[in-house]
C-alpha positions as CSV (number, residue, x, y, z in Angstrom):
1,M,-3.9,42.4,-34.6
2,F,-2.7,38.8,-34.1
3,I,0.8,37.6,-34.5
4,C,1.6,34.6,-36.7
5,P,3.1,31.7,-34.6
6,K,5.4,30.8,-37.5
7,C,6.8,34.0,-39.0
8,H,5.9,36.3,-36.1
9,N,4.4,39.0,-38.4
10,S,0.9,40.4,-38.2
11,I,-1.8,38.0,-39.3
12,T,-5.5,38.2,-40.1
13,L,-6.9,34.9,-39.0
14,P,-6.9,32.2,-40.2
15,V,-4.2,32.4,-42.9
16,C,-0.9,34.4,-42.7
17,S,0.8,36.0,-45.8
18,C,3.6,33.5,-45.1
19,G,1.2,30.7,-45.9
20,Y,0.8,29.4,-42.4
21,S,-2.8,28.5,-41.5
22,V,-3.6,28.8,-37.8
23,P,-5.2,25.6,-36.6
24,N,-8.6,25.9,-35.1
25,F,-9.6,23.3,-32.5
26,N,-13.3,23.2,-31.7
27,G,-13.6,27.0,-32.2
28,I,-10.4,27.8,-30.4
29,W,-7.5,29.3,-32.4
30,Q,-4.2,27.6,-31.6
31,L,-1.9,30.6,-31.4
32,S,0.6,28.8,-29.2
33,D,2.2,25.3,-29.1
34,A,3.8,25.9,-25.7
35,P,3.2,23.1,-23.1
36,D,0.1,23.4,-20.8
37,T,2.4,23.3,-17.8
38,V,6.2,23.7,-17.2
39,K,7.4,22.7,-13.7
40,T,11.1,22.0,-14.3
41,G,14.0,23.3,-16.1
42,D,16.0,26.5,-16.2
43,G,13.5,28.6,-18.1
44,D,10.2,30.2,-17.1
45,L,7.9,27.9,-15.1
46,Y,4.2,28.0,-15.0
47,I,1.0,26.1,-14.1
48,G,-1.9,25.6,-16.5
49,Y,-5.2,24.0,-15.6
50,E,-5.6,21.5,-18.6
51,E,-5.7,18.5,-16.3
52,I,-7.9,20.0,-13.6
53,G,-10.3,22.1,-15.8
54,E,-13.4,20.0,-15.1
55,A,-12.9,20.3,-11.4
56,Y,-11.9,24.0,-11.3
57,S,-15.3,25.5,-10.5
58,G,-16.7,22.5,-8.7
59,N,-20.5,22.1,-9.2
60,R,-20.9,25.9,-9.7
61,K,-19.5,26.1,-13.2
62,Y,-22.9,27.0,-14.7
63,I,-23.4,29.9,-12.3
64,I,-22.3,33.5,-13.1
65,E,-21.3,35.0,-9.7
66,E,-22.8,38.3,-8.9
67,A,-19.3,39.7,-8.2
68,D,-18.2,38.8,-11.7
69,S,-21.3,40.5,-13.2
70,L,-20.6,43.6,-11.2
71,T,-16.9,43.6,-12.3
72,A,-17.9,43.0,-16.0
73,G,-19.9,46.2,-15.9
74,E,-16.8,48.1,-14.9
75,I,-14.7,46.5,-17.5
76,A,-17.2,47.2,-20.2
77,E,-17.3,50.8,-19.2
78,L,-13.5,51.1,-19.3
79,C,-13.3,49.3,-22.6
80,G,-16.0,51.2,-24.4
81,K,-15.9,50.3,-28.1
82,G,-12.4,48.9,-27.8
83,V,-11.0,45.4,-27.4
84,F,-10.8,43.6,-24.1
85,L,-8.1,40.9,-23.6
86,D,-9.1,38.5,-20.9
87,L,-5.7,36.9,-20.3
88,A,-5.8,33.5,-18.7
89,C,-9.5,33.7,-19.0
90,G,-10.1,30.2,-17.5
91,D,-13.6,29.0,-17.6
92,G,-14.9,32.4,-18.6
93,C,-16.0,33.8,-15.2
94,L,-15.3,37.4,-16.6
95,T,-15.5,36.6,-20.4
96,L,-19.1,35.5,-20.2
97,P,-20.7,38.4,-18.3
98,C,-18.6,40.8,-20.4
99,A,-19.8,39.1,-23.6
100,K,-23.4,39.9,-22.6
101,S,-22.5,43.6,-22.7
102,G,-21.5,43.3,-26.4
103,I,-17.9,44.4,-26.1
104,K,-15.2,42.9,-28.3
105,I,-13.2,40.3,-26.4
106,I,-10.2,38.2,-26.9
107,A,-10.4,35.3,-24.4
108,G,-7.0,33.6,-24.1
109,D,-5.8,30.7,-22.0
110,I,-3.0,28.1,-22.2
111,S,-5.6,25.4,-21.6
112,N,-7.9,24.2,-24.3
113,K,-9.9,22.3,-21.7
114,M,-10.7,25.6,-19.8
115,L,-11.6,27.3,-23.1
116,E,-13.9,24.3,-23.9
117,I,-15.6,24.7,-20.5
118,L,-16.0,28.4,-21.3
119,K,-17.9,27.4,-24.5
120,E,-19.9,24.8,-22.6
121,R,-20.9,27.4,-20.0
122,A,-21.9,29.9,-22.7
123,D,-24.0,27.4,-24.4
124,H,-25.7,26.3,-21.2
125,L,-26.4,29.9,-20.2
126,N,-27.4,30.9,-23.7
127,I,-24.7,33.6,-24.0
128,S,-23.6,34.4,-27.5
129,L,-19.9,34.3,-28.2
130,D,-20.2,36.1,-31.5
131,N,-18.1,39.0,-30.1
132,V,-15.5,36.7,-28.5
133,T,-12.4,35.3,-30.1
134,L,-11.2,32.2,-28.2
135,C,-7.4,31.6,-28.4
136,R,-4.9,29.2,-26.9
137,I,-2.1,31.6,-26.0
138,N,0.9,31.8,-23.6
139,A,0.8,34.8,-21.4
140,L,4.6,34.9,-21.5
141,N,4.5,35.6,-25.2
142,I,1.2,37.1,-26.1
143,P,0.5,36.7,-29.8
144,L,-0.9,40.2,-30.3
145,A,0.6,43.2,-32.0
146,D,2.0,46.2,-30.1
147,E,-0.7,48.6,-28.9
148,S,-3.6,46.5,-30.1
149,V,-6.0,46.2,-27.1
150,D,-7.7,48.8,-24.9
151,T,-8.2,46.8,-21.7
152,V,-6.5,43.8,-20.1
153,V,-7.4,41.6,-17.1
154,A,-5.0,38.9,-16.0
155,N,-6.9,37.7,-12.9
156,S,-5.6,34.8,-10.8
157,V,-2.6,34.0,-13.1
158,L,0.4,36.1,-12.2
159,H,1.2,34.0,-9.1
160,L,1.2,30.8,-11.2
161,I,4.1,32.0,-13.3
162,S,7.7,32.1,-12.1
163,N,8.4,35.2,-14.2
164,P,5.4,37.5,-13.6
165,Q,7.4,40.5,-14.7
166,K,7.7,39.1,-18.2
167,V,3.9,38.8,-18.3
168,L,3.5,42.4,-17.1
169,D,5.9,43.6,-19.8
170,E,3.8,41.7,-22.4
171,I,0.6,43.3,-21.1
172,R,2.1,46.7,-21.4
173,R,3.3,46.0,-24.9
174,V,-0.1,45.0,-26.2
175,L,-2.0,47.8,-24.5
176,K,-2.7,51.0,-26.4
177,T,-1.4,54.2,-25.0
178,G,-3.9,55.2,-22.4
179,G,-5.2,51.6,-22.2
180,A,-6.1,50.0,-18.8
181,F,-4.6,47.0,-17.0
182,V,-7.3,46.1,-14.5
183,C,-6.5,44.2,-11.3
184,L,-9.2,42.7,-9.0
185,D,-8.9,42.1,-5.3
186,D,-11.2,41.8,-2.3
187,A,-11.4,45.2,-0.6
188,P,-9.7,45.2,2.8
189,G,-12.1,44.8,5.7
190,G,-15.0,43.9,3.6
191,Q,-15.7,40.5,5.1
192,D,-16.7,39.9,8.7
193,D,-15.6,37.0,10.9
194,E,-17.8,33.9,10.3
195,A,-15.5,31.5,12.3
196,E,-18.2,30.5,14.8
197,D,-20.7,29.6,12.1
198,N,-18.1,27.7,10.0
199,F,-16.3,25.8,12.8
200,L,-17.5,22.4,11.7
201,Y,-16.9,23.2,8.0
202,F,-13.3,24.1,8.6
203,E,-12.8,21.2,10.9
204,I,-13.9,18.8,8.1
205,V,-11.9,20.5,5.4
206,N,-8.7,20.7,7.4
207,N,-9.0,17.1,8.7
208,L,-9.8,15.9,5.2
209,Y,-6.8,17.6,3.6
210,N,-4.4,16.8,6.4
211,K,-5.4,13.1,6.5
212,Y,-5.1,13.0,2.7
213,W,-1.5,14.1,2.8
214,E,-0.7,11.9,5.7
215,L,-1.9,8.8,3.8
216,L,-0.1,9.8,0.7
217,G,3.1,10.6,2.7
218,R,3.1,6.9,3.7
219,K,3.5,6.2,0.0
220,G,6.3,8.7,-0.4
221,I,4.0,11.3,-2.0
222,Y,4.2,14.9,-0.6
223,P,2.5,18.2,-1.5
224,K,4.3,20.7,-3.7
225,K,2.8,24.1,-4.1
226,Y,3.5,25.8,-7.4
227,S,3.0,29.5,-6.6
228,W,5.3,32.5,-7.0
229,R,5.0,35.8,-5.1
230,F,6.0,39.2,-6.3
231,D,5.3,42.9,-5.5
232,R,2.6,43.8,-8.1
233,E,2.4,47.4,-6.8
234,A,6.1,48.0,-7.2
235,A,6.3,46.3,-10.6
236,C,3.3,48.1,-12.1
237,G,4.4,51.4,-10.6
238,K,7.5,51.2,-12.8
239,L,5.6,50.1,-16.0
240,F,2.5,52.3,-16.0
241,A,1.9,56.0,-16.2
242,S,-0.9,56.3,-13.6
243,R,-2.9,54.3,-11.1
244,E,-6.4,54.7,-9.8
245,T,-8.7,52.6,-7.6
246,R,-12.4,52.2,-7.2
247,V,-14.5,50.0,-5.0
248,I,-17.6,48.0,-6.0
249,R,-20.0,47.5,-3.1
250,H,-21.1,43.9,-2.8
251,W,-23.6,43.2,-0.1
252,G,-25.2,40.1,1.4
253,R,-24.3,36.6,2.6
254,Y,-23.8,33.4,0.7
255,E,-23.6,29.7,1.3
256,T,-21.5,27.2,-0.5
257,K,-21.9,23.5,0.2
258,L,-18.9,21.1,0.5
259,S,-20.5,19.2,-2.4
260,D,-20.6,22.3,-4.6
261,G,-17.2,23.9,-4.0
262,F,-14.3,22.3,-2.1
263,L,-15.2,18.6,-2.4
264,P,-15.6,18.1,-6.2
265,R,-12.4,20.1,-6.8
266,F,-10.5,18.2,-4.1
267,L,-11.7,14.8,-5.3
268,C,-10.7,15.6,-8.9
269,R,-7.2,16.7,-8.0
270,G,-8.2,20.3,-8.7
271,F,-5.8,22.1,-6.4
272,S,-2.3,23.0,-7.6
273,D,-0.5,21.0,-4.9
274,Q,-2.3,17.9,-6.1
275,T,-1.1,18.1,-9.7
276,D,1.9,15.7,-9.1
277,V,-0.2,13.1,-7.2
278,P,-0.6,9.9,-9.4
279,K,-4.2,9.3,-10.3
280,E,-4.3,5.7,-8.8
281,A,-2.8,6.8,-5.5
282,H,-5.2,9.7,-5.3
283,E,-8.3,7.6,-6.0
284,A,-7.3,4.9,-3.5
285,V,-6.7,7.5,-0.7
286,T,-9.9,9.5,-1.4
287,E,-12.0,6.4,-1.5
288,L,-10.8,5.5,2.0
289,L,-11.3,9.1,3.3
290,M,-14.8,9.5,2.0
291,K,-15.8,6.2,3.7
292,D,-14.2,7.3,6.9
293,F,-15.7,10.8,6.9
294,R,-19.2,9.6,6.1
295,G,-18.9,7.3,9.1
296,R,-17.5,10.1,11.3
297,Y,-19.7,13.0,10.2
298,G,-22.7,11.3,8.7
299,E,-23.7,10.2,5.2
300,D,-24.8,13.7,4.2
301,F,-21.7,15.5,5.6
302,D,-21.0,16.9,2.1
303,S,-24.2,19.0,2.4
304,L,-22.6,21.2,5.1
305,A,-22.2,24.7,3.8
306,Y,-19.7,27.5,4.3
307,I,-21.5,30.7,5.3
308,G,-19.8,33.9,4.3
309,R,-20.4,37.5,3.6
310,Y,-19.5,39.0,0.3
311,S,-16.4,41.2,0.2
312,D,-16.4,44.5,-1.7
313,I,-14.4,44.4,-4.8
314,L,-11.3,46.6,-5.1
315,I,-10.5,47.5,-8.7
316,T,-7.0,48.9,-9.5
317,V,-6.6,50.4,-12.9
318,Y,-3.1,51.0,-14.2
319,R,-2.9,53.3,-17.3
320,K,-0.2,53.1,-20.0
């Protein structure tokens, strides 16, 4: 079901009939030699998380969120005994709970670092990856045969690619007839207003981020967001035969400390508009900021938590 990176014909891993042997790096099949990130040029642009992988999930990378477990159950039901492609799988937030259900999974990402973190999380959580094939792949050119998978999720990636239509075309190509492209969103109106409880949290986050860019601006360094918008509904409406929605109810409140979520990601240049900031400048500025904010808000200011209410999960299923 895989496509050889050299001759572009079907291949049964690891060796193609053309003689090419697909490299395997720490259990990850290297099915693409595309750059991790392309920010300039006349071609397709995209952002990968190779450089910020360790910071992506903050201090919560060993936690499987309840929302992901609930979503995994829906995906497993949709997939049945077929093959699930978790495209741009990242650190495995969906791959891991889906793996526990026993379904066959292809977990693909442009970043080896993110795939390594997925493996680390699986090991820490004692989740078997026997039913998971880990692949370094480019979503713009998915190395899978036509009509080879039953279900695809491409969560939190389409906005990081300048040509999302090309990715959607690839998703449709690899899906079997009747297969499902699954999109995940927060259900509208599912979260109440916690502004009063979180006033100080937002004050600190906003002040920290604004001061960060103010200080970097004095050095001639300015934020540049890499994000592209498109009309998913319109695009998918033209590509797929049908559309259905369902809502997963998700109750309860949660708390996330600055030290567990925002802060470690921020301090490790884990946000996309930080990717162009030189490491030396970043470290010098954040060292000053942390000293200033500990003096202003207290030594333990990073223990302050965001208090929220879980949103229901809206699942949109497009059928080929």
